[in-house]
C-alpha positions as CSV (number, residue, x, y, z in Angstrom):
1,M,-86.4,-23.1,-66.7
2,H,-87.5,-23.9,-70.2
3,K,-86.8,-20.7,-72.3
4,D,-83.8,-19.7,-74.2
5,N,-80.1,-21.4,-72.9
6,A,-81.5,-22.1,-69.5
7,P,-82.0,-25.9,-69.8
8,E,-78.4,-26.0,-71.5
9,N,-77.1,-24.2,-68.3
10,L,-78.9,-26.5,-66.2
11,A,-77.6,-29.2,-67.7
12,R,-73.8,-27.8,-67.5
13,L,-74.2,-27.5,-63.6
14,R,-75.8,-30.9,-63.3
15,Q,-73.1,-32.5,-64.9
16,I,-70.5,-30.5,-63.1
17,S,-71.9,-31.3,-59.8
18,L,-71.4,-34.8,-61.1
19,N,-68.3,-34.5,-62.0
20,L,-66.8,-33.1,-58.5
21,L,-69.1,-35.7,-56.5
22,S,-66.9,-38.5,-58.6
23,Q,-64.0,-37.1,-58.1
24,E,-64.8,-36.8,-54.0
25,K,-62.5,-40.1,-52.9
26,T,-63.0,-39.7,-48.8
27,D,-65.9,-42.2,-48.8
28,K,-66.5,-45.0,-50.4
29,I,-70.1,-44.7,-51.5
30,G,-71.6,-44.6,-54.7
31,V,-72.7,-40.7,-56.5
32,A,-76.4,-40.9,-55.3
33,N,-75.4,-41.6,-51.6
34,K,-72.5,-39.0,-52.1
35,R,-75.5,-36.6,-53.3
36,L,-77.4,-36.8,-50.3
37,K,-74.8,-36.4,-47.8
38,A,-73.9,-33.5,-49.5
39,A,-77.6,-32.4,-49.0
40,W,-77.6,-33.4,-45.6
41,D,-74.1,-32.2,-44.3
42,N,-72.8,-28.7,-45.1
43,K,-69.3,-30.2,-44.4
44,Y,-69.2,-32.7,-46.6
45,L,-70.7,-30.0,-49.1
46,A,-67.7,-27.8,-48.4
47,K,-65.5,-30.2,-49.0
48,V,-67.0,-31.5,-52.2
49,L,-67.0,-27.8,-53.7
50,G,-63.1,-27.2,-52.4
51,I,-63.9,-24.5,-49.9
């Protein structure tokens, strides 16, 4: 995680995930709570990812 391009790659993945959570408008909760909900509920995670 700390060698070569890994830190930049992980930062990009984190930014993409935050953008996806911010664009999800079905629930009126904060991004932190959306992250928790996506971790607990596979259907919500699929909705956020657009699967």
